[in-house]
C-alpha positions as CSV (number, residue, x, y, z in Angstrom):
1,M,4.5,17.6,2.3
2,R,5.8,18.6,-1.4
3,L,3.4,19.6,-4.1
4,L,3.4,20.7,-7.5
5,I,0.9,22.9,-8.8
6,I,0.4,23.6,-12.5
7,E,-1.8,26.7,-13.3
8,D,-1.2,29.2,-16.1
9,H,-3.4,31.7,-14.7
10,P,-0.8,34.3,-12.4
11,A,-2.6,35.4,-9.9
12,M,-4.1,32.3,-9.5
13,R,-1.2,30.5,-9.5
14,D,0.6,32.5,-6.9
15,I,-2.8,32.1,-4.4
16,I,-2.8,28.5,-4.5
17,A,0.8,28.3,-4.3
18,G,0.8,30.9,-1.2
19,Y,-1.7,29.1,0.9
20,F,-0.1,25.9,1.0
21,R,3.2,27.2,1.4
22,E,1.8,29.2,4.4
23,R,0.1,25.8,5.5
24,G,3.7,24.4,6.0
25,F,4.1,22.6,2.7
26,A,6.8,22.7,-0.1
27,A,5.0,23.9,-2.8
28,D,6.6,24.6,-6.7
29,A,4.3,26.3,-9.1
30,F,4.6,26.4,-12.8
31,A,2.3,27.9,-15.9
32,R,3.7,25.5,-18.4
33,G,3.2,21.4,-18.8
34,E,6.5,21.0,-19.7
35,D,8.1,23.2,-17.3
36,A,6.5,21.3,-14.6
37,L,7.3,17.5,-16.1
38,A,11.0,18.7,-16.2
39,A,10.4,19.5,-12.3
40,T,9.8,15.8,-11.6
41,A,12.6,14.4,-13.2
42,T,14.6,16.1,-10.1
43,T,11.9,16.1,-7.6
44,A,9.3,13.6,-6.2
45,Y,6.5,15.5,-5.5
46,D,3.8,13.8,-2.9
47,A,0.5,15.2,-4.8
48,V,0.0,17.0,-7.9
49,V,-2.6,20.2,-8.4
50,L,-3.3,20.4,-12.1
51,D,-5.1,22.9,-14.1
52,L,-6.1,21.8,-17.7
53,G,-6.4,24.9,-19.7
54,L,-2.4,25.4,-20.2
55,P,-0.5,27.5,-22.9
56,D,1.4,24.8,-23.8
57,M,-0.5,21.6,-23.8
58,D,-3.5,20.2,-22.6
59,G,-3.6,19.1,-18.9
60,M,-5.2,15.7,-19.8
61,D,-1.8,15.4,-21.6
62,V,0.5,16.1,-18.6
63,L,-1.6,13.7,-16.7
64,R,-0.8,11.0,-18.8
65,R,2.7,12.1,-19.2
66,L,2.8,12.3,-15.0
67,R,1.7,8.4,-15.1
68,A,4.0,7.3,-17.4
69,E,7.5,9.1,-16.6
70,T,7.2,9.7,-13.0
71,A,8.3,7.1,-10.7
72,N,6.3,7.7,-7.4
73,R,2.9,8.3,-9.9
74,P,1.7,10.9,-7.2
75,P,-1.9,11.5,-7.2
76,A,-3.3,14.4,-9.1
77,L,-6.3,16.6,-8.5
78,I,-7.6,18.2,-11.5
79,V,-8.5,22.0,-10.9
80,T,-10.4,23.8,-13.5
81,A,-13.5,25.7,-14.8
82,R,-14.1,22.9,-16.9
83,D,-17.6,22.1,-15.5
84,R,-19.4,19.5,-17.8
85,I,-20.3,16.3,-16.6
86,E,-18.4,14.6,-19.6
87,D,-15.1,16.6,-18.4
88,R,-15.2,15.3,-15.2
89,V,-16.2,11.8,-16.2
90,G,-13.1,12.5,-18.5
91,G,-10.6,13.9,-15.5
92,L,-11.3,10.7,-13.1
93,N,-11.3,7.9,-15.8
94,G,-7.9,9.7,-17.5
95,G,-6.4,9.3,-14.0
96,A,-7.0,12.3,-11.8
97,D,-7.6,11.1,-8.4
98,D,-10.3,13.8,-7.5
99,Y,-12.2,16.8,-10.1
100,I,-13.0,20.4,-8.3
101,V,-14.3,23.0,-10.3
102,K,-13.7,26.8,-10.1
103,P,-14.4,28.7,-8.1
104,F,-13.4,26.4,-4.9
105,D,-11.9,27.1,-1.5
106,L,-8.8,26.7,-0.6
107,A,-9.3,25.1,2.7
108,E,-11.6,22.2,0.8
109,L,-9.0,21.7,-1.8
110,E,-6.3,20.8,1.1
111,A,-8.6,18.7,2.5
112,R,-9.3,17.2,-0.3
113,I,-5.8,16.4,-0.9
114,R,-5.2,14.9,2.1
115,A,-8.1,13.0,1.7
116,V,-6.5,11.5,-1.0
117,L,-3.2,11.1,0.6
118,R,-5.1,9.1,3.2
119,R,-6.3,6.3,0.6
120,P,-5.1,3.0,0.7
121,G,-2.4,2.3,-1.6
122,V,-1.4,5.8,-2.0
123,R,2.2,5.9,-1.2
124,R,3.1,7.5,2.4
125,E,6.1,8.6,3.4
126,A,7.3,7.5,6.7
127,A,9.2,9.3,9.3
128,Y,12.7,10.7,8.7
129,R,15.6,9.5,11.3
130,Y,19.1,10.9,11.5
131,G,20.8,10.3,14.8
132,D,18.1,11.3,17.6
133,V,16.1,13.4,15.6
134,S,13.0,12.5,13.9
135,F,10.5,14.0,11.6
136,D,7.2,13.4,10.2
137,P,6.5,14.5,6.9
138,A,2.7,13.9,7.6
139,S,2.4,15.4,10.7
140,R,4.8,18.2,10.0
141,T,6.3,17.3,13.7
142,A,9.9,17.0,15.1
143,Q,11.2,15.0,18.2
144,V,14.8,15.3,19.6
145,A,15.2,11.5,21.8
146,D,11.3,11.4,21.7
147,K,10.4,14.2,22.9
148,A,9.0,17.2,20.6
149,L,11.0,20.0,19.4
150,E,8.7,22.8,18.4
151,L,9.8,24.4,15.1
152,S,7.8,27.4,12.6
153,R,6.7,26.3,9.6
154,R,9.9,27.4,7.5
155,E,12.5,25.9,10.3
156,A,10.3,22.3,9.8
157,S,10.7,22.8,6.1
158,V,14.8,23.4,6.4
159,L,15.0,20.3,8.6
160,E,12.8,18.3,6.5
161,E,15.4,19.0,3.7
162,L,18.4,18.3,5.8
163,I,17.0,15.3,7.4
164,R,16.0,13.7,4.0
165,A,19.5,14.0,2.9
166,R,20.7,12.3,5.8
167,G,24.3,14.0,6.5
168,R,24.9,14.6,2.5
169,I,25.2,18.5,1.7
170,V,22.1,20.1,0.3
171,V,23.3,23.0,-1.7
172,K,22.1,26.2,-0.6
173,D,20.5,27.3,-4.0
174,M,18.8,23.9,-4.2
175,L,17.4,24.7,-0.5
176,E,15.7,27.8,-1.2
177,D,14.2,26.6,-4.8
178,R,12.8,23.3,-2.7
179,L,11.5,25.8,0.3
180,Y,10.1,28.9,-1.6
181,G,9.6,27.6,-4.7
182,F,11.3,28.0,-8.1
183,E,9.7,31.6,-8.9
184,Q,9.6,33.2,-5.4
185,Q,12.2,35.6,-4.4
186,V,14.2,34.8,-1.3
187,S,15.9,37.7,0.7
188,G,19.8,36.8,1.1
189,N,19.6,36.0,4.9
190,A,15.7,34.0,4.9
191,L,17.7,30.8,4.7
192,E,20.3,31.7,7.2
193,A,18.1,32.8,9.9
194,A,16.0,29.9,10.0
195,I,19.4,27.6,9.4
196,S,20.5,29.6,12.7
197,R,17.1,29.4,14.7
198,L,16.9,25.3,13.8
199,R,20.3,24.9,15.2
200,R,19.8,27.0,18.3
201,K,16.6,24.6,19.0
202,L,18.4,21.4,18.3
203,A,21.3,22.2,20.6
204,D,18.6,23.6,23.8
205,A,17.0,20.6,23.4
206,G,20.2,18.5,24.2
207,S,20.3,17.1,20.5
208,A,23.6,15.3,19.2
209,V,22.5,16.8,15.7
210,G,23.4,19.9,14.5
211,V,23.8,21.7,11.5
212,D,27.0,22.1,9.7
213,V,27.6,24.9,7.2
214,N,29.8,24.5,4.4
215,R,30.8,28.0,3.2
216,G,29.8,28.7,-0.4
217,V,28.1,25.1,-0.9
218,G,25.3,24.4,1.3
219,Y,24.3,22.6,4.9
220,R,24.3,19.5,6.1
221,L,22.9,17.7,9.4
222,K,26.0,16.3,11.4
223,I,26.0,14.0,14.4
224,G,28.0,15.9,17.2
225,G,27.4,18.9,16.4
226,P,28.2,21.7,13.7
227,S,31.9,21.8,12.7
């Protein structure tokens, strides 16, 4: 599940993004509305966490553009210090799917995101399949030939990105951005280590699918194992 977090306060932005990454979400976090909107041009998000007091534009303007310009129209949850009833009513009437006043508990925010995604009419991603491997983005569980494949959160995130591509190459830099966020520093071997563990677990499970390394380019799933 991929979240877009738009929050101008650096510490709050890092806390929210860090919490959801630890919970197995892919999370991209931005301080400016324009930067977040630009990210939606190349990335489909499952939900948006939106502050209203942004440095370059009002959060309600971001919400209106999200509704007008994004193809998948992800649900949006406003998280703000504005606690007047007219602000809450205006936010919900303006297109927000939920409205949360700061301070808040991160576990409650997660529960509200999941509740919004369960609502009738909200787009849900079906399980991805490639060869004998399947991945359910809602439960973040994987199977090989209908048998559970135990993965760490990072390994599950790697598999999700690769299985979405269905055998096409996922560029290394893009994979790192999707997994760790655009602003997060990644150690040189973090991705390689996750790929290595995922490849070993697929092989140990007897899968016909392997992870193919394209040197200097990226990675892809390949039926028949790695070359």
